[in-house]
N, C-alpha and C positions, 0 to 999 in steps of 0.2 A: 262758307264754301261757295254758295251760289251768288251770282251777281245779277241784280235786277236791271232790266232795260230802262224802265221808267216807273219803277215802283210797282205796287200791286194795283189791281183794278178797283181798289177802293176809290181811286181818283175818278173813276168812271161810274161810281155808285155801285158797281159789281152786281147790279140787278138789271133785269130786262126793263127797258124803258119803252113805253108806248105813248108817244106824243102824237096825238091824232091816231093814225093807223100806221105808224112807223115803228119797225122793230130794229134792234141793233145786233150786229154780228161781228165777231172778231174774225177777220179774214187772214188766210195764210196760204203759202205756196208749197206744193209738193210737185217737184219738177216744174213744169210750166202751167200746171192746173191750179185754179184758185178754189179754195174751200172756205167754209165758214162755220163757226160754232156760235150758238146763241150766247150773248154776253152774260146771261144769268148763270151759265155753267162755268165760266172762266174765272178762276181765282186770281191768277197772276201769270206773268210771263217771265221766265228766267233764262239765263244762258245755260248751256249743257254743263252740268256739274260733274264732279268726280263721282263715280258709281262703283258700288260693290255688287259684283255679279252673284246670282243665286243659282245653285245647281238645281236640276230637275224642273226648271221653269221653261216656258216656251222660248223659242229662239227670237221671238218678237220682243221679249223683255230684255232691256239693256242692263238693269240692275236696280239697286236701291240707292237713294240719295238722302242725305241728312239736310232737311229744309228747316233751318232754325229749330232744331231739336225734334222735328217730326220726321218719321221714316216714310219716304215717298217712293213708291214703285214707279219706274220710268220705262215706258215702252217706245219702240220705234214705230210711229204711225205709218211711215212709208212702207215698212214691211207688212204691217197689219192690213194695208190696202192692196198688197200684192205688187207694189211698185219696187223695182230694183233700187236699193238705197245706197247712195255713195257715202263716203266717209263724211262725218259732220264737219262743218266749217265754221268760221267766225260768224257767219250769218245764221247758222242753225240756232233754233230756240226750243225750249221746252214750254209748252202751254200746259199749265196746271188746271185741270178741270175737275169739277165735283158735281155728281148727280146722285147716283146710288152709292158711289164710292169716289175716292180721291186718287187721281193718278196724274203723272206727267207724260205728255205725248210729244215726241221729238218731230219737228217739221223743218223743212228747208229754210223757210224765212217767214216771218210775220209781216203782213202787209199793213192793214189799217183797220179801224173800226168803221163798218159800213152802216149807214142808215137806209134801211130797205122798206119802202112802202109795202104794206101787207098784201095789197092787191097785185104786186109785181111777182109774188112767189107762185110758181107753177108746180103742177104735179110732176114728180120725178119720172113717172112711168112714160110720159110723153116726150121726153127729151133724151137725145143721145148724150151719154155722160161717161165718166171714167170709172166710177165705182158702181157696185150693185144697187139697184133701186131700194132694196129693203133697208139699206143703211142710211138713206137720205130722208130728210123731212121735206125737201123741196129743192127747186133750183130757181135761180134768178138770171134772166137773159138781159143783155144790153144795159147793164147798170154802169153809167159813167163810161170809163175806158175799158170795162170788163165785158167780154162777150158772154161769159157764163160763170156764175158762182154756184158751186154745189154745197148745199147746206145739209149737214148730217148730225146725227146724235151718236156720240162715241159709245154710249151704253149698248148700242145695237151691234157693236163689233163682235165677231165670233169669239174672240178671246175673252169677252166679258159676259156673253149672253146667258150662259148656263151656270152662272155662279150663284151660290147661296152664301150670305155672310156668316161668319163663324158666330156661334151662339153667344160666346162671351166677348165678342168684339166690342171695344169701347167706342164711344162717340168720336167721330173724326178719324178713326183708323181707316186704312186703305184696303182695297181688295185687289189681288193680282189674278189675272185671268188664267185659265187652263189652256193648254195648247190644242189648237184645232187639229194639228197633225199628230198629236200623241207623242211628241218628241220627249225623250226622257231627260235630256241634259241641255246645256247651253254651249254654244260654240266658243271655244277659247283658243287663242293663238298660242302656239308653243313658245315658251320663254324660260330662260334660266333664272335662278334665284340670285339675288345680290349677295355679296359677301365672299369671304375666302373659303376654299375647300379644304383648308388645313384641318388635321385632326384636332378636336377640341374636347375639353372637359367641361361639362355643364354643371354648375354648382349654385346653390342657394346660400348667399352669404348672410352672416348675422353677427351681432355684437354681444360680447360679454365684457362689461366694463369698457376699457379702452382697447381691448384686443378684438381682432376680427377672426372669426372662424367660419366654417361652411360645411354643409353636407352635400353629397352627390345628389344631383337633381333626381336621379332615378330612385333614390331612397326616400324622397319627400312625397308624402301622400297629399298633404294640404297644410295651410297655415291659417290658424284661427286666433281669435282673441282669447285671453285667459278667462275661463269661466268665473262667474261670481261665486259660485258654490262648488266646493270640492270636499268630498268625504275622506277623512283621514283613515289610514289603514294601520291598526295597532301592530306594534312590534315590526314595522317595516324598516328597511334601511334608511339612513338619513337622507339620501338623495330622492326617495320616493315622497312626493308631496301629497299624493292621494289619488282618488278615483273620481272621474266625472263621467257624464253620459253625453256622447256626441252622436246625434242621429240614431238614438236607440241602441247604441253600442257602448259598452263600458270601456273607458280609455284610462290606462294608468298615466299619471303625470309625474314627470321627473324633473328635478332642478338641474339644468346643465351646469350652473355655477358650482353646485356641490360636487357633481361628477368631475369637474376640472379642478377641484380644490380651491375654489374662489368663494369668499364669504358671501352669504346671501344678503340682498338688500331689500328694502321695502318695495312692494310691487307698485308699478305706475302704469299709466295708459299706453306707454310704448311697448310694454311687454307683450310677447306673443307666444303661442304654442305651435311649435313645428311638429306636425304629426309625421312620424317616420314609420316605414314599413320594412320588415326584414323577414326572410324565409327561415323556417326552422329546419331541423334535420329531415323532416318528411316533406318539405316543399310547401307547407302551408304558410300563408302570409300572416305575420303578427304585426300589430300596430301599437305604438305608444307615443305619447307626446312629451317633448322636452320644452321646458319653459326657458326662453331666452330674453335678454334685455331688449333686443330690437331685431326684427327681420329687415335686412337691407335690400338686396337685389339679386336677380338671377344673372350670372356671368358666364360667358363662354371664354374659356382660357385655352390658348394654344399650348401645345406640348413644350414649346421652347421656354415657356415661363413657369413650368412645373418641375419641381425638384424633389428627390427622395428625402425622407426624414433622416437627418444625421443621427447616428447611433447614440450620441451623447445626450439627446433631449428626449429620448423615449422614456416614459415614466414606468418604472418597475417592470421593465421588459414587456409592457403591453403594446398593442398596435392600435391605440385609440386614434392616432394621427396617421392618415394614409399617405399624405403628401403635403407639400408646401407650395403655394403659388406666390411668385414674386412679381409684383406689378409696380408700375411707376418707377422704373429704374431701381427696383429693390426697396423703395421707400414704403411700399404697402405690402405687408406679408399676411397671407391668409392660410391658416392651418385647416386643411380639409379633414374632418373627423369621420371615423367609421361608425355608422349607426349601430351595427351589430356589436362592435367592441364596447361602445359606450353603454349599451343596455346590459350586455353580459358581464360588464365589469363591476356591476353592483355587488354588494355584499350578500349574495345569495349562494346557496350551496354549490350549484353547478349551472351550466348553461341551460339545460333543459328546464330547470326550475325557473330560471330568469325568463325564458321564453313563455313558459306556462303562465307566468304572472300577467301577461298581456291579455289572457282570456279568462280571468278570474270569474267564477260563476256567480255573478251578482245581478239580480234583477235591477234595471235602471230605476224602477220605482222605489227600491229600497235605499237608494242613496239619500233621499230626503223625501218630503211630502210632495204632492203634485204641484204645488205652487212653486217650490224651489226648482223642480225639474223643468217646468215650463219656462221659468225665467232664464235658466241656463241655456236652453235651446234657443231662445230668442236672442240672447246675447251672442251666441256663437254663429248665428246665421246672418250677421250684419253684412259680411262680405262673401263673395263667391270667387273661387279660384278656377281659372280656365287654363288649360294647356292650349296655347295658340300655335297654329301651324299654317303653312302656305300650301295652296293648291292653285296652280295656274295663276300665280301672282296675286291671288286673293287671300284674305285672312279669314281663317275659320278657327273656332274654339270648341272645346269639349270639356265638360266638368272634370276636374282632376280626380273626383271620386270614381269615375269610370275608367281611368287610366291605370293599368296595373304597372306598366313600365314602358320605357322608350329604349329601343335597341337599334344597333346598326344593321344594315342589310348584310346577309351572309353572301359568300362568294357564289353560291348556287342554291336553287330550290329543287325539291323533288317534284317533278312535273306530274300532274294528275290528268289522265286522259279523259276526254269528254266532259271536263268540268266547264263551268261558266267562264266567259271571256275575262271576267274580272278576277278570277282566281289565279294568282301568280304561282302558287304551289304550296308545298309543305316544308316546315323546318322543324328541327329538333331543339326545343327550348328546355334545357336542363332535364332531358329525359322524357319530355312530353311532346307529342306530335301536335303541332299547331298550324292551322291553315293561315295563309297570308293573302290578303286582298289588295290589289292595286286600286287605291281610292280614285285615281284619275279615271280608270276604266269603269269603276263602279258608278261614277257620276257622268259617264260618257263624255269625258274631257279629252282633249288632244293629248296623245302620249308624249313623253319626253325621254331624253337619254338618261341613263343611270348616272348618279353623281355622288360624291362623298357627303353632300349635304342631306341627302335623303335619309329618312328614318322610318322605322316601323313602330307605330303606336299600338301597344297591346291593350285591347279593350276586353272587358268582361261583358259579353253580349248574352244576356239571359242565361248566365251561368257557364257559358262557353268562352274560353279565351281565344281571341282571333286577332291577328295582326293586320294593320292597315298601313300601306306604304304611302307616305306623304312627301312633298317636295323638300320640306325642312320643318323643324320645330324651332320656333323663334323665342318663346318666352312662356313663363307661367305668370298670368295676368290676374291681379286682384281687382275685381269690380264691385261696386256697391249696387244696392238695389235700384238706386236712382239712375245708374248708368245702363241698366237693362231695360229694354223696351220689347214688348210683345211685337212680333213681326206683323206686317199686313197679312190679311187672310190670303194664303197662297193657293195655287192649284194643288190638287190632292197629292201629287208626287212630292212637291217641294215642302208642303205643310207637314208631311210625315217626318221630315228630317230637321227643318229649321225650327228651333225651340224659342230662341230669343235673338235680339240684335243688341250687341254691346257697343255703346258709343264711348270711345276712348279718346285720350289726349285732348280733353276739352271739347269733345264732340266732333273733332275733325276727321277721325278715323272710325271705321265700323268693323266689327268682328261678328260674323254669323255664327251663332252658338248652335251646335248640332246636338240632337238627342241621340245618345248612343243606343238607347233602347229600341230605336227605329230600325237599326241595321239588321239585315237578314242573318239568321243563325246559320252558320256553316258547320256541318257535321264532320269533324276531323276524322272520326273512325271510318266513316263511309269513304272519304277521300283517300285515307291511307290504305283501305282495303282495295280500292280501285287501282292505286299505284302498285301495290304488291302483286295484284293479279296480272298486270301488264308485265311487271318485272319477271314473274315466274314463267311467262310464255315467251 
């Protein structure tokens, strides 16, 4: 992603050289003023790369860059020095410096490497200069064609001065400064999302033999590998493969092949478990896993390509198939299955018994001994599923375990008086009052017009269901542990929310992974009571 001007400073030995009493400095321009960093601090100089902006960081921070696999925070040095900063140009550069931490600093232009006799460096207090004396290590007057060169140490900048490195920070990781102004968010230009606003059906497609099926994305909790160890259940229906433990929760496993009347085949590495979630008659969420030949992709299907199921192909009067998607001029047919009908269609006595089977009272340790249980957990945790969404044209992700469902925006919200600015209002979600937060306002981003692409992501925040409005939901992304990187140490506000950085598409894109547990708990009952009180008066 980054393009180097003339390679890294390894060509210049990347260390301070003292030949006689001569020191070396990398000089650069901010507006018409000349500054210099000691060459021992400068790692390399790069063009301004693509950046992923981070919420809750100072306005001086432009975002995160992927520098050959390393996550690098990039700041606008011009803003940090209180200089009005124009847009970056072709001449703009990022100077990567490392002292106590490693960061990139945007400057207007890099000049040259200066050889400065040590006796030419004067005390900064005695000279009229552009920046505060406490930032400078000295000044040089009348050096060649330069009237004044201001030498300073970036670690003295206010954005960095009061930081403490994270205790578990690995060697070479970076530190991002806290905002001197206490700003909660970052400045974001308002912009629409790409893509059509047509109504769409979001599905997770999968293969059973040569046929393609799918489940509604809202019914899919996660997708994991098939566990190595499964405990069989005596006298269970043929479709029930057994029980396994997934994150200390007992999960029934079902063969989708058997449910669809297709002969089972020997398991292979491409098999996956699609974990589905369905509500019971009391509104509680039940989970079970269906074993499929292969999980394929997440698709957004426009209504024009969706058809009702012909009466002639419904099996035994059941409603296992909700609809059929016709793609590629009808050459690709995808049958969208009903998670609830698949589960309740097992040979159990009734629907309540089928739903109860998903919460069989078995201690995970009883499935097998501790060694088997540990091996199963390790096998299932190879990949991480993230629900990826857009905010102000940036990609964010949240663990699919935290997402209860994804719904459209209602026509209206119940307004709550005297609530925080981020509270959009209340909605009725299947008989339950749920608060809804505008995530743009929550992160102090520029507001945008309502659109058909916006969605409400329903999160379980410390046991409370809360909806968060996002610009759009783009995909369910599977990432490996190797693709997840701990973020640089952020200022306290940002560090609270940013859990990891996922490097996707060969490292060219970044997704900021948020920690749902960091979001503020909103008391729906208090908000509802306030709304009712106003309505009564």
